[in-house]
Structures are given as structure tokens and as C-alpha cells.
VOGU-3710 file (C-alpha; in Angstrom, 3 decimals, decimal comma):
1> mricelkqke> 7,212/-5,944/-13,548  7,497/-2,183/-13,718  6,559/0,127/-10,864  3,893/1,827/-13,004  2,225/-1,592/-13,468  2,452/-2,256/-9,729  0,787/1,076/-8,947  -2,274/0,203/-11,069  -3,228/-2,829/-8,992  -5,781/-2,644/-6,174
11> iintctcksl> -4,428/-3,651/-2,759  -6,607/-5,912/-0,592  -5,926/-6,664/3,087  -6,651/-10,375/3,576  -7,072/-9,952/7,349  -10,077/-7,631/6,987  -11,050/-8,301/3,335  -10,901/-4,522/2,889  -9,666/-2,665/-0,171  -6,915/-0,189/0,706
21> gcatdvefdc> -6,800/1,371/-2,767  -3,885/1,537/-5,170  -0,258/2,235/-4,347  0,801/5,812/-4,985  4,479/5,351/-4,203  7,112/2,785/-3,293  10,050/2,759/-0,901  13,315/1,603/-2,400  16,556/0,550/-0,693  19,421/1,813/-2,865
31> ccsrltalvv> 22,030/-0,259/-1,027  20,277/-3,577/-1,707  18,619/-2,466/-4,968  15,174/-3,717/-3,967  11,695/-2,481/-3,075  11,076/-2,407/0,661  7,474/-1,145/0,889  4,376/0,027/-0,944  2,807/3,339/0,066  -0,998/3,659/-0,118
41> pgpcrfcsff> -3,068/6,733/0,845  -4,821/6,268/4,177  -8,416/7,045/5,080  -9,782/10,469/4,116  -10,131/13,150/6,769  -13,625/14,496/6,108  -15,862/13,180/3,335  -12,930/13,146/0,871  -12,861/16,973/0,787  -9,560/17,630/2,529
51> gheseyvipw> -7,433/14,758/1,287  -5,494/12,247/3,325  -3,691/12,919/6,575  -2,047/9,521/6,768  -0,793/6,709/4,592  -0,272/2,976/4,821  3,323/1,828/4,478  3,104/-1,862/3,631  6,381/-3,762/4,074  7,344/-5,986/1,155
61> ecirqigedi> 7,327/-9,002/3,505  3,573/-8,523/4,080  2,713/-8,989/0,406  1,231/-12,459/-0,008  0,408/-12,540/-3,718  0,543/-10,293/-6,762  -2,075/-11,076/-9,380  -3,054/-9,500/-12,681  -5,438/-6,970/-11,086  -4,871/-7,090/-7,329
71> ilveiqedkc> -2,195/-7,372/-4,670  -3,056/-9,381/-1,562  -1,409/-8,202/1,654  -1,620/-9,382/5,244  -1,250/-6,422/7,608  -2,557/-4,975/10,829  -3,736/-1,627/9,496  -3,124/0,307/12,723  0,560/-0,745/12,733  1,132/0,213/9,078
81> lrkq> -0,638/3,580/9,277  1,793/6,527/9,279  0,893/10,187/9,778  2,114/12,583/7,105
//
């Protein structure tokens, strides 16, 4: 699977049944030659006018299943939320 295909899939948190959106970036470990995390924009600041002030960094180990249209993850959102 290519990264561009991965970035088109909607990410769903199975703990809250909430859609997190689509991945905008990935983290890659050059030493091991593998993906380590998906990066998804966090919640908007104010009515979607001013963009995102944080992002979810979802470790690869938290991905439970990759389907044709969605990626199921199991995360605690407050622990994966990172300020930009």
C-alpha cells in the first residue's frame, strides 16, 4: 500500500466510535525502514476559521485494522494529542 492511499482513508477511534478524519502525514523511522505513526489534524480552534492548533499522533501499534475505506484505531485521544 502506498502512503497516498493510506492518507485517503478515514480514521475511526474504536474506543469512542468517533471519526478523527484522514491522515495528513506519517512518521517514518529511517533506521528500521518502517512507519511508526499516522498524523491526523486535531480539533479546530474556533468554528474551523483558524485551523488546527494540535494534531493526533497515532502510533502504528494502535492501528487495529486497515480496510478499503477506513482505518480502525484504538487510542486514548488525550494521550495522542500533541500541540503544534
